[in-house]
FIVORO-896037 format. One line per field, with one value per residue (C-alpha): residue number from 1; residue in one letter; x, y, z. Coordinates in Angstrom, 3 decimals, padded with zeros to 6 digits, m for minus. Layout:
N
k	[NUM:...]
r	[a:...]
c1	[X:...]
c2	[Y:...]
c3	[Z:...]
! end
This chain:
247
k	[1:2:3:4:5:6:7:8:9:10:11:12:13:14:15:16:17:18:19:20:21:22:23:24:25:26:27:28:29:30:31:32:33:34:35:36:37:38:39:40:41:42:43:44:45:46:47:48:49:50:51:52:53:54:55:56:57:58:59:60:61:62:63:64:65:66:67:68:69:70:71:72:73:74:75:76:77:78:79:80:81:82:83:84:85:86:87:88:89:90:91:92:93:94:95:96:97:98:99:100:101:102:103:104:105:106:107:108:109:110:111:112:113:114:115:116:117:118:119:120:121:122:123:124:125:126:127:128:129:130:131:132:133:134:135:136:137:138:139:140:141:142:143:144:145:146:147:148:149:150:151:152:153:154:155:156:157:158:159:160:161:162:163:164:165:166:167:168:169:170:171:172:173:174:175:176:177:178:179:180:181:182:183:184:185:186:187:188:189:190:191:192:193:194:195:196:197:198:199:200:201:202:203:204:205:206:207:208:209:210:211:212:213:214:215:216:217:218:219:220:221:222:223:224:225:226:227:228:229:230:231:232:233:234:235:236:237:238:239:240:241:242:243:244:245:246:247]
r	[m:g:v:t:r:r:d:i:l:m:n:a:g:k:l:a:s:g:l:a:i:g:g:t:a:l:h:a:t:g:e:d:r:a:a:a:g:p:g:k:r:k:l:k:v:v:v:t:g:g:h:p:g:d:p:e:y:g:c:g:g:t:i:a:r:y:t:d:r:g:d:d:v:v:l:l:y:m:n:n:g:a:w:p:p:t:p:a:p:v:r:m:a:e:a:k:k:a:c:e:i:l:g:a:t:p:a:y:a:g:q:v:n:g:h:a:i:v:d:n:a:h:y:d:e:f:r:k:v:i:d:g:l:a:p:d:v:l:f:v:q:w:p:i:d:h:h:p:d:h:l:a:m:s:i:l:a:l:d:t:w:l:k:s:d:r:k:y:a:f:y:y:y:e:v:g:q:d:t:m:m:f:q:p:t:e:f:v:d:i:a:a:q:a:a:r:k:r:e:a:c:y:a:h:a:s:q:t:p:d:y:w:y:p:l:q:t:q:l:s:d:f:r:g:a:e:s:g:y:k:s:a:e:g:f:v:r:h:w:m:s:k:g:n:m:l:p]
c1	[m024.593:m021.345:m019.650:m017.726:m015.296:m017.931:m020.483:m018.081:m017.279:m020.947:m021.879:m018.929:m020.584:m023.844:m022.017:m020.508:m023.969:m025.239:m022.434:m023.500:m027.078:m026.693:m024.273:m024.484:m023.643:m020.372:m019.315:m020.423:m017.541:m019.368:m017.957:m020.458:m019.441:m022.306:m022.829:m019.461:m016.527:m015.755:m018.351:m021.212:m024.355:m025.296:m027.718:m030.810:m030.852:m033.789:m033.310:m036.614:m037.005:m039.747:m038.358:m035.625:m032.428:m033.310:m031.603:m028.589:m028.129:m028.695:m027.102:m025.107:m021.800:m023.321:m025.139:m021.817:m020.192:m022.928:m022.747:m018.937:m018.961:m021.595:m024.861:m028.058:m029.438:m032.793:m033.625:m037.381:m038.786:m042.239:m042.994:m041.379:m040.475:m042.555:m043.148:m043.757:m041.814:m039.876:m041.771:m041.568:m039.352:m036.625:m036.656:m036.752:m033.839:m031.844:m032.685:m031.622:m028.288:m027.733:m028.487:m026.071:m023.330:m023.975:m024.559:m028.174:m031.603:m034.444:m038.038:m041.164:m043.989:m046.516:m047.569:m047.637:m045.058:m046.439:m049.620:m048.535:m051.361:m051.219:m054.344:m055.288:m055.236:m051.769:m050.441:m051.510:m050.076:m046.746:m046.479:m046.887:m044.094:m041.670:m042.659:m041.977:m038.491:m037.770:m035.115:m032.558:m032.030:m034.441:m033.370:m036.020:m036.094:m036.344:m039.961:m039.213:m038.783:m039.892:m041.383:m044.727:m043.676:m040.711:m042.982:m045.436:m042.724:m041.320:m044.730:m045.571:m042.186:m042.386:m045.854:m044.639:m041.638:m043.705:m046.245:m043.380:m042.568:m039.370:m037.727:m035.203:m032.951:m034.405:m032.308:m033.253:m031.156:m030.998:m031.117:m029.319:m031.777:m034.929:m034.155:m034.594:m033.524:m031.429:m028.857:m027.084:m025.879:m024.064:m021.839:m020.440:m017.080:m017.702:m014.408:m013.546:m017.057:m017.536:m016.772:m019.309:m021.922:m021.421:m021.636:m024.879:m026.418:m025.346:m027.035:m030.244:m029.328:m032.872:m032.816:m030.116:m027.484:m025.099:m027.565:m028.142:m024.952:m022.600:m024.814:m024.680:m020.879:m020.763:m023.014:m020.819:m017.743:m019.512:m020.583:m017.006:m015.756:m018.227:m017.153:m013.441:m013.527:m012.791:m016.359:m019.279:m023.009:m024.955:m027.854:m030.276:m031.117:m034.588:m034.082:m036.114:m034.149:m031.418:m028.001:m024.547:m025.968:m024.114:m021.343]
c2	[031.472:029.493:029.486:026.285:025.352:022.909:025.755:027.880:025.067:024.221:027.828:028.306:025.735:027.641:030.838:029.195:028.152:031.690:033.181:031.061:032.328:035.746:038.302:040.631:037.870:037.350:040.674:039.766:041.731:044.867:046.856:049.015:048.965:051.154:053.859:054.568:056.508:060.020:061.787:059.564:061.162:060.765:057.976:058.227:055.156:054.196:051.503:050.364:048.652:047.543:049.594:052.093:050.058:047.427:049.174:049.989:046.374:044.854:047.462:049.854:049.211:049.452:052.666:054.156:053.175:054.920:058.111:058.122:058.431:061.179:059.335:060.386:057.710:057.729:055.203:054.684:053.112:051.513:053.085:055.294:052.337:053.379:050.419:050.592:051.646:053.446:056.403:057.587:060.641:058.415:056.019:058.848:060.634:057.403:056.986:060.572:059.977:056.696:058.378:061.213:058.665:057.001:060.237:059.296:060.888:059.319:059.072:057.313:055.476:056.320:052.898:051.681:049.374:045.856:046.667:046.766:046.840:045.572:046.448:048.424:051.768:051.142:049.908:053.241:055.268:053.479:053.861:057.622:057.702:055.819:057.781:060.974:059.756:058.753:056.102:054.694:051.780:050.271:047.910:045.753:043.185:039.532:038.298:035.138:036.682:036.301:039.769:040.711:044.360:043.244:041.074:043.915:046.334:043.755:043.144:046.843:047.597:044.765:045.841:049.414:048.331:046.111:048.880:051.260:048.988:048.028:051.329:051.224:048.486:046.202:044.332:042.217:042.299:040.273:041.083:038.454:037.691:037.546:036.558:032.942:030.987:033.831:032.904:036.060:036.238:039.587:041.045:044.390:044.632:046.589:046.054:049.760:050.747:048.183:050.607:053.154:050.455:049.384:052.983:053.521:050.358:051.292:054.671:052.672:052.402:051.587:048.379:046.515:046.474:044.476:041.604:041.837:043.162:040.201:038.049:040.682:040.746:036.973:037.246:039.931:037.780:034.788:036.723:037.922:034.329:033.477:036.350:036.619:039.692:040.282:041.522:041.802:042.295:039.983:040.814:039.118:041.133:040.455:038.580:041.180:044.128:046.078:045.187:046.676:049.175:048.175:050.461]
c3	[m084.555:m084.848:m088.256:m088.826:m091.582:m092.844:m093.033:m095.058:m097.482:m097.972:m098.600:m100.933:m103.176:m102.990:m103.898:m106.944:m108.048:m107.472:m109.536:m112.473:m112.428:m114.009:m115.362:m112.396:m109.971:m111.824:m110.331:m106.821:m105.338:m104.326:m107.251:m109.060:m112.687:m113.842:m111.253:m109.630:m110.958:m112.170:m114.266:m113.114:m111.693:m108.050:m107.258:m105.071:m102.849:m100.604:m097.956:m096.455:m093.104:m090.756:m087.857:m087.045:m086.936:m089.543:m092.500:m090.325:m089.217:m092.634:m094.909:m092.718:m094.449:m097.914:m096.971:m095.839:m099.127:m101.104:m099.053:m099.040:m102.812:m102.780:m103.397:m101.595:m099.251:m097.450:m094.733:m094.961:m091.799:m091.791:m088.394:m085.771:m083.555:m080.551:m078.241:m074.483:m072.532:m075.308:m076.833:m080.434:m079.739:m078.294:m081.246:m083.775:m082.100:m082.233:m085.927:m086.639:m084.926:m086.797:m090.121:m089.318:m088.667:m092.024:m093.944:m094.715:m094.169:m092.121:m093.397:m092.132:m093.903:m091.174:m089.918:m086.305:m084.750:m084.418:m086.360:m090.002:m092.527:m096.093:m098.053:m101.148:m099.364:m097.913:m101.247:m102.733:m099.844:m099.932:m103.710:m103.301:m100.725:m102.969:m106.070:m104.125:m103.227:m106.862:m106.151:m108.543:m106.156:m103.611:m100.825:m099.162:m096.366:m097.356:m097.389:m095.375:m091.950:m088.343:m087.929:m089.530:m089.921:m092.017:m094.143:m094.663:m095.748:m098.158:m099.737:m100.044:m101.601:m104.111:m105.220:m105.646:m107.689:m109.975:m110.550:m111.406:m114.380:m112.532:m113.422:m110.554:m109.178:m106.498:m103.916:m100.907:m097.733:m094.517:m090.805:m088.766:m085.990:m088.139:m091.738:m092.829:m095.934:m097.383:m100.035:m101.278:m104.858:m104.645:m101.964:m100.838:m099.073:m095.858:m094.020:m094.172:m093.061:m090.279:m087.446:m088.722:m089.177:m085.578:m084.356:m086.296:m084.875:m081.354:m081.819:m081.251:m077.573:m076.410:m078.463:m076.474:m079.234:m077.033:m077.381:m081.147:m082.666:m082.017:m084.255:m086.988:m086.729:m087.128:m090.163:m091.768:m091.148:m092.662:m095.759:m096.026:m095.969:m098.745:m100.962:m100.237:m097.989:m094.324:m093.823:m096.247:m096.633:m098.918:m101.219:m103.579:m106.671:m108.016:m111.255:m113.181:m111.752:m113.474:m112.091:m111.397:m108.911:m105.737:m104.441]
! end
């Protein structure tokens, strides 16, 4: 994906429009005015993803910022990533290593790679998983996406959040190779965490990171250009969600 000066100028206009939408977007600098700082309690942050690697690619820098300040972060994968010829133990070991690099904890929602199910029984099961984790902040993949597992996770998470009476913050994130039509309204500066994000993504060695990661780097640079940072991750906060919860 080439980022041209014209692209940056066009998206700068979109950013300005986004900043006018709501109060939280006015602080679209990655600073958490509500949760960070001395004397504040630790947050429980859950980052969902269709497969091992999705949260790391989309939110790795933001995850590192949360854990660096002492918050608890769980990466909740829809499935264990098993796909011939790569077995589940390999993918799960890679996920464990990536989480160790970021200071997070892996968890699994128990579905099967490539065969995601969204029905009443799975809504109930997923709600129990999230309720058990008791998040203050939930990150979810964008629902306009190429991969059906990503879509399923997004739908299950949204249903769970709505049925919780929206008691925790809810943010959408993007993954470079799959996400479509994503216009972030809030950003997190990840320049200081970029090396750890890369290391966490490369922990998923079976997934050819040399092929995927350059696009993610371009995307982080582009989001940085939009928000005034060297490198950034972009998010869309659900308009009914509480705000000021980014690190």
